[in-house]
VEXKESE-517680 format. One line per 2 residues: number of its first residue (from 1); their letters; for each residue x, y, z of C-alpha. Coordinates in Angstrom, 2 decimals, padded with zeros to 5 digits. Example, Ala and Ser with C-alpha at 12.3 -4.5 7.8 and 13.67 -1.06 7.14 Angstrom:
VEXKESE-517680
1 = AS = 012.30,-004.50,007.80 | 013.67,-001.06,007.14
end
This chain:
VEXKESE-517680
1 = MR = 000.24,-018.92,-014.56 | 003.89,-019.44,-013.27
3 = RV = 003.84,-018.43,-009.70 | 006.58,-016.44,-008.28
5 = QL = 008.72,-017.62,-005.25 | 010.51,-014.91,-003.08
7 = TG = 013.57,-016.77,-002.40 | 016.17,-015.84,-005.00
9 = SR = 013.84,-013.29,-006.48 | 014.61,-009.50,-007.39
11 = SV = 012.03,-007.24,-005.81 | 011.11,-003.67,-005.79
13 = VT = 009.30,-001.92,-003.12 | 008.24,001.47,-003.26
15 = GA = 007.56,003.66,-000.06 | 010.28,001.51,001.44
17 = GS = 011.59,004.08,003.90 | 009.01,003.48,006.46
19 = GI = 005.57,001.55,007.72 | 004.39,-001.19,005.21
21 = GR = 006.99,-000.43,002.86 | 009.98,-001.07,005.28
23 = AT = 008.20,-003.99,006.78 | 007.57,-005.79,003.31
25 = AL = 011.22,-005.05,002.19 | 012.50,-006.77,005.59
27 = HF = 010.26,-009.43,005.13 | 011.26,-010.33,001.58
29 = AA = 014.75,-009.84,002.50 | 014.47,-012.56,005.25
31 = KG = 012.83,-014.89,002.62 | 015.81,-014.73,000.34
33 = AE = 014.75,-011.87,-001.93 | 017.24,-009.30,-003.50
35 = VA = 015.23,-005.97,-002.37 | 015.43,-002.60,-004.17
37 = CV = 014.32,-000.44,-001.45 | 012.69,002.87,-003.05
39 = DI = 011.39,005.93,-001.22 | 011.27,009.80,-001.95
41 = DA = 013.43,010.13,001.22 | 016.84,008.87,000.50
43 = DS = 018.06,008.60,003.94 | 015.23,006.41,005.04
45 = AA = 015.61,004.13,001.87 | 019.13,003.51,002.55
47 = ET = 018.26,002.50,006.07 | 016.14,-000.03,005.03
49 = AS = 018.36,-001.48,002.54 | 020.90,-001.63,005.27
51 = RC = 018.70,-003.52,007.48 | 017.64,-005.83,004.44
53 = SE = 021.36,-006.67,003.83 | 021.82,-008.03,007.31
55 = LG = 018.79,-010.37,006.76 | 019.59,-011.82,003.16
57 = PT = 020.98,-011.11,-000.13 | 022.35,-007.45,-001.04
59 = AS = 019.91,-004.68,-000.74 | 019.87,-001.58,-002.62
61 = SW = 018.41,001.78,-002.15 | 016.96,004.18,-004.75
63 = TC = 015.28,007.66,-004.55 | 012.31,008.30,-006.78
65 = DV = 009.08,010.36,-006.72 | 006.56,008.05,-007.80
67 = SD = 004.13,010.66,-008.88 | 006.70,011.47,-011.86
69 = AD = 006.11,009.09,-014.72 | 009.50,009.56,-016.21
71 = AV = 011.35,009.33,-013.02 | 009.66,005.71,-012.52
73 = RG = 010.47,004.66,-016.23 | 013.97,005.69,-015.53
75 = LA = 014.07,004.03,-012.13 | 012.71,000.81,-013.91
77 = AQ = 015.57,000.86,-016.53 | 018.18,001.68,-014.25
79 = IE = 017.33,-001.13,-011.81 | 017.18,-003.54,-014.64
81 = AD = 020.38,-002.34,-016.10 | 022.29,-002.53,-012.79
83 = AG = 020.84,-005.70,-011.30 | 018.74,-007.60,-013.72
85 = PV = 015.17,-008.52,-014.55 | 012.66,-007.70,-011.65
87 = DV = 010.55,-010.47,-010.38 | 008.20,-008.62,-007.86
89 = LV = 007.06,-005.17,-007.72 | 005.32,-003.83,-004.80
91 = NN = 003.56,-000.57,-005.31 | 003.13,000.69,-001.72
93 = AG = 003.99,004.39,-001.85 | 001.02,006.43,-000.43
95 = VG = -000.11,009.51,001.13 | -003.33,010.84,003.07
97 = VG = -005.61,013.88,002.71 | -008.70,014.20,005.12
99 = GP = -011.37,016.43,006.01 | -014.40,018.23,004.18
101 = FL = -013.68,017.89,000.58 | -014.33,021.60,-000.15
103 = ET = -011.88,022.92,002.69 | -009.14,020.95,000.73
105 = TI = -007.42,022.20,-002.43 | -007.08,020.90,-005.84
107 = ED = -003.45,020.80,-005.27 | -004.08,018.25,-002.34
109 = WD = -006.35,016.31,-004.67 | -003.48,016.24,-007.57
111 = WL = -000.78,015.45,-004.76 | -002.74,012.40,-003.52
113 = IG = -004.10,011.02,-006.81 | -000.57,011.54,-008.36
115 = IN = 001.08,009.37,-005.59 | -001.62,006.82,-004.72
117 = LG = -002.99,006.37,-008.13 | -000.88,007.77,-010.56
119 = GV = 002.28,006.08,-008.94 | 000.76,002.49,-009.18
121 = AY = -000.14,002.99,-012.75 | 003.30,004.46,-013.41
123 = GC = 004.94,001.59,-011.70 | 002.93,-001.05,-013.45
125 = HA = 003.59,000.39,-016.83 | 007.25,000.75,-016.23
127 = FG = 008.06,-002.52,-014.73 | 005.10,-004.54,-016.13
129 = AA = 006.19,-004.37,-019.84 | 009.34,-006.30,-019.28
131 = MV = 007.39,-008.89,-016.74 | 004.79,-009.44,-019.66
133 = ER = 007.55,-009.78,-022.43 | 009.35,-012.33,-020.27
135 = GR = 006.11,-014.20,-019.53 | 006.79,-013.97,-015.69
137 = GH = 006.48,-011.84,-012.65 | 004.04,-010.43,-010.26
139 = IV = 002.83,-006.88,-009.10 | 001.21,-005.89,-005.77
141 = NV = -000.41,-002.89,-005.32 | -001.44,-001.63,-001.98
143 = AS = -004.85,-000.23,-001.66 | -006.75,000.27,001.68
145 = GA = -009.93,-000.89,003.41 | -010.87,002.69,002.54
147 = AY = -011.42,001.33,-001.11 | -014.86,000.10,000.02
149 = IM = -015.31,001.55,003.62 | -016.56,005.35,002.65
151 = SR = -015.97,008.26,004.98 | -017.12,011.90,004.74
153 = DM = -013.53,013.07,005.53 | -011.60,010.84,003.21
155 = AA = -013.19,011.62,-000.34 | -009.85,011.81,-002.09
157 = YC = -008.39,009.01,-000.33 | -011.05,006.76,-000.69
159 = AS = -011.43,007.49,-004.34 | -007.67,006.83,-004.75
161 = KA = -007.76,003.42,-003.15 | -010.87,002.45,-004.82
163 = GV = -009.07,003.25,-008.15 | -006.23,001.10,-006.95
165 = VA = -008.52,-001.82,-006.68 | -010.46,-001.46,-009.77
167 = FS = -007.11,-000.69,-011.89 | -005.38,-004.00,-010.27
169 = RC = -008.29,-005.99,-011.20 | -008.59,-004.80,-014.71
171 = LR = -004.74,-005.35,-015.18 | -005.11,-008.95,-013.77
173 = AD = -007.54,-009.78,-016.34 | -005.43,-008.05,-019.21
175 = WA = -002.19,-009.90,-018.24 | -004.14,-013.22,-017.21
177 = AS = -002.58,-015.10,-020.17 | 000.73,-013.44,-020.05
179 = GV = 001.84,-015.27,-016.87 | 001.99,-012.07,-014.82
181 = GV = 000.10,-011.75,-011.77 | -001.47,-008.58,-009.98
183 = SA = -002.61,-008.41,-006.53 | -004.46,-005.56,-004.76
185 = IC = -003.88,-005.56,-000.70 | -006.46,-003.72,001.45
187 = PG = -005.08,-002.81,004.83 | -007.30,-001.53,007.62
189 = VI = -005.92,000.73,010.33 | -002.12,000.13,010.37
191 = NT = 000.47,001.56,012.79 | 002.26,003.55,010.22
193 = PI = 003.52,007.55,009.93 | 000.81,008.13,007.46
195 = AA = -001.78,009.87,010.01 | 001.07,012.08,011.15
197 = NS = 002.17,012.96,007.61 | -001.32,013.38,005.98
199 = RL = -002.68,016.70,004.86 | -005.55,017.36,007.42
201 = VG = -008.06,020.15,007.27 | -010.82,021.40,009.28
203 = SL = -011.59,019.73,012.57 | -009.32,016.71,011.63
205 = GA = -006.59,019.21,011.30 | -007.05,020.26,015.00
207 = RQ = -007.07,016.50,015.88 | -004.13,015.34,013.67
209 = EK = -001.98,014.68,016.86 | -004.63,012.79,018.61
211 = IA = -005.27,010.46,015.24 | -001.64,009.97,015.15
213 = RA = -001.48,008.80,018.46 | -004.50,006.30,018.02
215 = FR = -002.59,004.71,015.04 | 000.24,003.61,017.35
217 = FA = -002.49,001.15,018.64 | -003.32,-000.01,015.35
219 = HS = -001.99,-003.42,013.64 | 001.59,-003.83,013.11
221 = PT = 002.66,-003.32,009.38 | 004.27,-006.87,009.64
223 = IV = 000.81,-008.29,009.20 | 000.41,-006.49,005.78
225 = AH = 003.98,-007.58,004.75 | 003.05,-011.16,005.26
227 = AI = -000.27,-010.69,003.47 | 001.89,-009.21,000.52
229 = AD = 004.25,-011.98,000.62 | 001.40,-014.56,000.62
231 = AV = -000.47,-012.89,-002.25 | 002.66,-013.11,-004.33
233 = VK = 003.42,-016.69,-003.50 | -000.38,-017.76,-004.25
235 = NK = -001.34,-015.32,-006.78 | -004.26,-013.81,-004.83
237 = EL = -006.40,-011.23,-006.47 | -007.54,-009.26,-003.48
239 = VP = -006.57,-009.36,000.11 | -008.29,-007.47,002.97
241 = VG = -005.72,-007.27,006.05 | -006.75,-006.56,009.45
243 = FE = -009.93,-007.45,011.40 | -011.74,-004.46,010.40
245 = SA = -010.92,-004.39,006.77 | -011.45,-007.95,006.27
247 = LA = -014.91,-007.64,008.21 | -015.99,-004.99,005.97
249 = YR = -015.20,-006.60,002.92 | -017.28,-009.38,003.62
251 = VL = -020.27,-007.93,005.54 | -020.77,-004.54,003.50
253 = PF = -022.47,-005.92,000.35 | -025.26,-007.26,002.69
255 = IP = -025.72,-003.95,004.70 | -028.24,-001.77,003.25
257 = RR = -027.07,001.44,001.41 | -028.94,003.64,003.74
259 = VQ = -026.81,002.28,006.88 | -023.82,002.39,004.99
261 = GL = -024.44,006.08,004.30 | -025.02,006.90,007.83
263 = AA = -021.66,005.19,008.96 | -019.88,007.11,006.11
265 = RT = -021.05,010.20,007.77 | -019.36,009.65,011.15
267 = QL = -016.43,012.04,011.36 | -012.87,010.36,011.26
269 = GR = -011.89,012.36,014.37 | -014.57,010.61,016.56
271 = LA = -013.35,007.36,015.54 | -010.05,008.10,016.67
273 = SI = -011.29,007.89,020.29 | -012.59,004.48,019.80
275 = RT = -009.86,003.07,017.67 | -007.46,002.75,020.73
277 = PL = -009.47,000.40,022.99 | -010.65,-001.53,020.35
279 = NR = -007.35,-002.36,019.05 | -006.04,-003.25,022.19
281 = RI = -008.39,-006.25,021.98 | -007.22,-007.08,018.52
283 = GA = -004.40,-009.61,018.17 | -001.63,-009.51,015.92
285 = KG = -003.38,-011.40,013.03 | -006.38,-008.97,013.16
287 = RF = -008.52,-011.41,015.36 | -009.98,-010.39,018.66
289 = R = -008.01,-011.61,021.72
end
């Protein structure tokens, strides 16, 4: 396996307009990577690209709906035609749906799965083919601690992120001999706009503003950006990020299923009330102060 270095690389980051995607694009640019900033919001992608250009090599902005397979395929072809071969792809774009499953709609499910899981698969298929042919490259798929921390209020979200982890591990095995690495990143609670922009129903919908405020005290997206960069350079398989995600990843296999089931029944809205004091005690690297 030939490991990829960020310095001098050509990298593509989806969902680069804010949160983890923007932090990752900026971190990559500071490391000397040429970054293609992709987002469904053209203005936010352009802003990220502008900030990246101030830190390192020239950056570019691209508009794409990652849930559209043809659009992602066209994006990959255009970036390679305009800039050259892509060394690193970070599939970061994601959305949220929360609340009792039967109070959400099938349209909500299709929207979330299309972006969170479909977008990852489309990106890997569109960009991965050229990487495998060249025998070099790395793909990072941003999942979540929700891939293994179950919640009654996040059936669709947990399913999508568990799917990203399973897909990434299978793809890593599939491409092991090709020289292309695949990593899954599982952040905990991160200070991003996802809570404010999620589709929340039931009691969660009534508490959306409170939940979004609680996210302001969560971990900085910068720690996820650093973890993504480290996963690329060291070719890591799965990386939990943040105290709660790392602890759950290591401890949950040893906790009885009955206890895990009781924890999963706790409503997300109630957890929002304890996230603020908890995260005030957690340092930038996800450790208690």
